[in-house]
LUMVONU-811042 format. One record per residue (C-alpha): residue in one letter; x, y, z; residue number from 1. Coordinates in Angstrom, 3 decimals, padded with zeros to 6 digits, always signed. Layout:
BEGIN
   residuo       east      north         up   num
         A          X          Y          Z   NUM
...
! end
This chain:
BEGIN
   residuo       east      north         up   num
         M   +011.739   +007.242   +008.210     1
         T   +010.995   +008.555   +004.711     2
         V   +007.460   +009.763   +004.180     3
         P   +005.871   +008.114   +001.093     4
         N   +005.363   +010.343   -001.916     5
         S   +001.993   +012.029   -001.727     6
         S   -000.215   +012.688   -004.710     7
         V   -000.048   +016.338   -003.571     8
         K   +002.157   +017.502   -006.405     9
         G   +001.645   +021.129   -007.249    10
         T   +000.361   +024.550   -006.304    11
         D   -002.886   +023.883   -008.204    12
         Q   -004.288   +022.135   -005.110    13
         T   -005.848   +024.183   -002.345    14
         G   -004.820   +023.832   +001.266    15
         R   -008.141   +022.169   +002.022    16
         E   -007.621   +019.558   -000.726    17
         I   -004.136   +018.793   +000.601    18
         V   -005.491   +018.247   +004.123    19
         L   -008.393   +016.058   +002.985    20
         E   -006.140   +013.826   +000.898    21
         A   -003.690   +013.250   +003.768    22
         W   -006.580   +012.731   +006.209    23
         G   -008.008   +010.058   +003.941    24
         A   -004.615   +008.307   +003.849    25
         V   -004.609   +008.052   +007.665    26
         G   -008.067   +006.542   +007.698    27
         Q   -007.214   +004.053   +004.958    28
         A   -004.086   +002.964   +006.843    29
         V   -006.187   +002.155   +009.919    30
         F   -008.697   +000.113   +007.911    31
         D   -005.973   -001.748   +005.991    32
         A   -004.292   -002.621   +009.293    33
         C   -007.583   -003.964   +010.688    34
         L   -008.223   -006.103   +007.604    35
         A   -004.671   -007.477   +007.702    36
         N   -005.197   -008.581   +011.301    37
         G   -008.596   -010.233   +010.786    38
         I   -010.658   -007.448   +012.363    39
         S   -014.145   -007.190   +010.878    40
         I   -014.777   -003.847   +009.144    41
         T   -017.998   -002.724   +007.438    42
         A   -018.813   +000.232   +005.223    43
         T   -020.226   +002.088   +008.237    44
         T   -017.277   +001.512   +010.582    45
         G   -015.480   +004.719   +011.501    46
         V   -011.809   +005.173   +012.283    47
         R   -012.615   +006.054   +015.910    48
         D   -014.242   +002.620   +016.248    49
         A   -011.625   +000.752   +014.217    50
         L   -008.516   +002.002   +016.018    51
         P   -009.528   +000.686   +019.508    52
         R   -010.272   -002.707   +017.931    53
         L   -006.804   -002.693   +016.423    54
         R   -005.218   -001.853   +019.792    55
         D   -007.155   -004.714   +021.420    56
         A   -006.066   -007.194   +018.757    57
         R   -002.324   -006.641   +019.004    58
         P   +000.301   -004.509   +020.790    59
         L   +000.451   -000.981   +019.421    60
         D   +002.977   +001.648   +020.496    61
         P   +001.057   +004.230   +022.594    62
         D   +002.865   +007.177   +021.013    63
         L   +002.025   +005.898   +017.518    64
         A   -001.624   +005.402   +018.505    65
         R   -001.809   +008.973   +019.841    66
         L   -000.147   +010.323   +016.669    67
         V   -002.640   +008.519   +014.426    68
         E   -005.583   +009.684   +016.564    69
         F   -004.339   +013.278   +016.514    70
         A   -003.729   +013.319   +012.742    71
         Y   -007.143   +011.845   +012.056    72
         S   -008.966   +014.190   +014.476    73
         V   -007.387   +017.318   +012.953    74
         G   -008.280   +016.210   +009.431    75
         R   -011.818   +015.305   +010.454    76
         E   -012.330   +018.694   +012.087    77
         I   -011.370   +020.478   +008.869    78
         A   -013.421   +018.059   +006.738    79
         N   -016.550   +018.736   +008.812    80
         D   -016.135   +022.519   +008.592    81
         R   -016.616   +023.306   +004.904    82
         G   -015.733   +026.913   +005.535    83
         R   -012.194   +026.093   +006.701    84
         R   -009.545   +027.022   +004.139    85
         P   -006.089   +026.226   +005.589    86
         R   -003.085   +028.083   +004.242    87
         S   -000.926   +026.082   +001.866    88
         E   +002.071   +025.968   +004.227    89
         D   -000.100   +024.836   +007.153    90
         A   -001.798   +022.213   +005.007    91
         R   +001.519   +020.792   +003.831    92
         A   +002.837   +020.635   +007.384    93
         Y   -000.260   +018.668   +008.391    94
         A   +000.102   +016.392   +005.339    95
         S   +003.709   +015.592   +006.260    96
         L   +002.638   +014.640   +009.799    97
         A   -000.396   +012.646   +008.678    98
         L   +001.456   +010.678   +005.980    99
         S   +004.261   +009.894   +008.429   100
         A   +001.679   +008.523   +010.872   101
         A   +000.079   +006.453   +008.100   102
         Q   +003.379   +004.946   +006.992   103
         L   +004.482   +004.176   +010.554   104
         L   +001.187   +002.413   +011.168   105
         A   +001.524   +000.448   +007.922   106
         V   +005.044   -000.740   +008.715   107
         S   +004.146   -001.519   +012.344   108
         V   +000.906   -003.466   +012.055   109
         L   -000.039   -004.338   +008.463   110
         T   +001.854   -007.639   +008.719   111
         P   -000.277   -010.143   +010.683   112
         I   +001.109   -010.972   +014.123   113
         S   +002.802   -014.368   +014.433   114
         L   +001.443   -016.845   +016.975   115
         P   +003.821   -019.127   +018.934   116
         T   +004.228   -022.567   +017.400   117
         T   +006.068   -025.740   +018.284   118
         P   +009.700   -025.372   +017.209   119
         E   +010.486   -027.237   +013.993   120
         P   +013.625   -027.642   +011.930   121
         P   +014.076   -024.467   +009.847   122
         P   +012.889   -024.865   +006.233   123
         R   +015.291   -024.401   +003.352   124
         R   +013.327   -021.401   +002.208   125
         A   +010.449   -019.452   +003.712   126
         T   +007.074   -020.021   +002.112   127
         V   +004.240   -017.631   +001.409   128
         V   +001.586   -017.567   +004.160   129
         G   -001.559   -015.432   +004.206   130
         G   -000.467   -013.163   +001.368   131
         N   +003.056   -012.488   +002.607   132
         F   +006.107   -012.923   +000.406   133
         V   +009.582   -014.319   +000.901   134
         P   +012.553   -011.888   +000.988   135
         P   +013.602   -011.095   -002.591   136
         S   +017.168   -011.356   -003.860   137
         P   +018.849   -011.835   -007.269   138
         G   +017.996   -015.320   -008.492   139
         N   +015.520   -015.781   -005.638   140
         P   +012.462   -013.603   -006.441   141
         S   +009.602   -013.081   -004.022   142
         A   +006.960   -012.599   -006.709   143
         E   +006.308   -012.765   -010.424   144
         I   +004.436   -010.024   -012.277   145
         V   +002.544   -010.956   -015.447   146
         A   +001.376   -008.244   -017.859   147
         V   -002.303   -008.974   -018.598   148
         E   -003.287   -005.719   -020.334   149
         G   -001.444   -003.071   -022.331   150
         P   +001.506   -003.089   -024.754   151
         M   +003.549   -005.524   -022.604   152
         K   +000.743   -008.124   -022.398   153
         G   +002.042   -011.662   -021.964   154
         R   +005.454   -010.693   -020.564   155
         H   +006.658   -011.959   -017.183   156
         Y   +008.831   -010.076   -014.680   157
         L   +010.501   -011.294   -011.470   158
         V   +010.537   -009.140   -008.319   159
         D   +014.062   -009.938   -007.115   160
         K   +014.936   -006.829   -005.085   161
         S   +013.451   -005.142   -002.022   162
         N   +012.688   -001.894   -003.891   163
         Y   +011.284   -002.791   -007.309   164
         R   +010.543   +000.257   -009.488   165
         L   +007.917   +000.502   -012.219   166
         G   +007.612   +003.222   -014.840   167
         R   +008.337   +004.420   -018.366   168
         N   +011.975   +005.448   -017.838   169
         A   +014.657   +002.967   -018.853   170
         N   +016.196   +002.870   -015.357   171
         N   +013.100   +001.189   -013.859   172
         D   +013.160   -002.502   -012.991   173
         L   +009.926   -002.912   -014.954   174
         C   +010.093   -000.494   -017.869   175
         V   +006.942   +000.119   -019.952   176
         A   +008.372   +002.612   -022.426   177
         S   +005.593   +002.086   -024.988   178
         D   +002.742   +003.150   -022.669   179
         D   +002.592   +006.964   -022.737   180
         S   -000.036   +007.001   -019.971   181
         I   +002.584   +005.757   -017.473   182
         S   +004.854   +008.292   -015.723   183
         G   +008.634   +008.044   -015.905   184
         E   +008.908   +007.098   -012.216   185
         H   +005.370   +005.793   -011.686   186
         A   +005.262   +003.352   -008.750   187
         C   +007.288   +000.845   -006.772   188
         L   +006.919   -002.414   -004.873   189
         R   +008.813   -002.547   -001.574   190
         Y   +009.455   -005.607   +000.556   191
         Q   +008.911   -004.705   +004.226   192
         S   +008.324   -006.897   +007.298   193
         G   +007.445   -009.995   +005.297   194
         G   +005.095   -008.318   +002.814   195
         L   +005.073   -006.460   -000.495   196
         F   +003.688   -002.920   -000.403   197
         L   +002.651   -000.862   -003.421   198
         Y   +003.602   +002.836   -003.446   199
         D   +002.571   +005.533   -005.900   200
         Q   +005.522   +007.770   -006.827   201
         G   +003.480   +010.886   -007.572   202
         S   +002.356   +009.525   -010.957   203
         R   +000.363   +011.596   -013.406   204
         N   -002.505   +009.136   -013.956   205
         G   -002.428   +007.256   -010.660   206
         T   -001.597   +003.763   -009.413   207
         F   -004.401   +001.280   -008.743   208
         L   -004.583   -002.020   -006.855   209
         N   -007.655   -004.060   -007.808   210
         E   -009.094   -000.823   -009.290   211
         Q   -008.704   +001.032   -005.957   212
         R   -006.415   +004.065   -006.186   213
         V   -003.226   +004.035   -004.115   214
         S   -002.520   +007.532   -002.803   215
         G   -000.566   +008.754   +000.207   216
         T   -000.158   +005.498   +002.101   217
         P   +001.266   +002.208   +000.783   218
         V   -001.077   -000.736   +000.278   219
         M   -000.289   -004.396   +001.005   220
         V   -000.204   -006.597   -002.110   221
         R   -001.397   -010.212   -002.030   222
         P   -001.021   -013.054   -004.554   223
         G   -003.670   -012.708   -007.247   224
         D   -003.926   -008.909   -006.894   225
         R   -003.891   -006.795   -010.033   226
         I   -001.828   -003.599   -010.364   227
         R   -002.879   -001.017   -012.950   228
         L   -000.575   +001.719   -014.267   229
         G   -002.097   +003.855   -017.007   230
         E   -003.324   +001.535   -019.769   231
         S   -001.283   -001.423   -018.485   232
         A   -002.271   -004.023   -015.898   233
         F   -000.139   -006.648   -014.145   234
         E   -001.151   -009.660   -012.061   235
         V   +000.984   -010.533   -009.039   236
         M   +001.865   -014.156   -008.325   237
         A   +003.871   -015.506   -005.413   238
         T   +006.847   -017.757   -006.133   239
         G   +007.466   -021.123   -004.495   240
         A   +010.767   -022.781   -003.617   241
         G   +013.412   -022.127   -006.226   242
         G   +011.608   -019.071   -007.579   243
         S   +008.894   -020.936   -009.529   244
         P   +005.551   -019.057   -009.789   245
         R   +002.615   -020.156   -007.698   246
         G   -000.547   -019.318   -009.643   247
         A   -003.320   -017.671   -007.626   248
         K   -006.966   -018.434   -008.275   249
         E   -009.175   -015.816   -009.880   250
         E   -011.151   -015.417   -006.649   251
         A   -008.007   -014.342   -004.796   252
         R   -007.873   -011.197   -006.871   253
         K   -011.195   -010.036   -005.503   254
         G   -010.047   -010.168   -001.863   255
         P   -011.879   -008.317   +000.889   256
         D   -013.778   -005.115   +000.172   257
         R   -011.240   -002.410   +001.069   258
         S   -013.602   +000.503   +000.424   259
         V   -014.807   +002.240   +003.572   260
         V   -016.610   +005.438   +004.558   261
         L   -014.421   +007.870   +006.509   262
! end
C-alpha cells in the first residue's frame, strides 16, 4: 500500500521534527477512527485510552493494532525526552513506518461498520448515509465542490473519479491557476471504502479541512465540510440520485471537534 505523502519535504527539518510530525499523524488517525465509529473522545483522552475503545467497538486486525501501538509508543518516547535528537535516516525510517500504520488504520476502520438489516430490493443507486459518498464515475459524481472563497468563487466542480486532484497545474481535475498560494500538485480527494478522504500532496502552504491542517494521514470528508487551499476555499456537497447536489446545512460544516491533545 502506498504511504501518503508526508509534509516532511526537505533537509531543513531535524530528525526530531520528522519523528514528532509522523507521531502526531498516528495519534490523529486513532482519534479520527474513534469519532467515525461513534466513540466519545474528549480533549484529555489519550491514544492509549482511545485505541482499546476502538478495539472494543469493532473488529481490528491484531497485527495492525500492535503496529499502531508500537509506532505511537516510539514517537511518544522521543517526544517526552527533549534531549533525544534522532539521526535523519532513522527518523525517516520511523516516519515511513508510522505513516503506513496511520493509513492502514484509516482505510480499515474510518468507515463506520455496517449493521445487519432486513434484506430489501437493491436501490437503483446508493445514497449518502452518515457522511459517506457514492462511488464516483464519469457522469455519476459522488460530490460537488463549490468555490466559496478565492479567485474561483462561485464555480462548481463535480468529483466524478476515485482520485480527484486539486492544484495549480493544468493537469489537475480542479485547476486553480490564478491562485499563486496553491502548489502545482496541492491535494487530492480519494474515494475509499465508501468515503471521501482528503490528502495533502506535500503542498507549500498546507491543506486544511474546516481550518484543521491535514498532514501525514488522510482525513475523512463529510457533506458540508470546507476545504482550504492557499487563499481559496471550497465547500463539499453530496450528490443525490442522478448526480444532483444535496445542499448541506451550515451546522454540518462545524461537525465534531477533531482537535485532541496527544
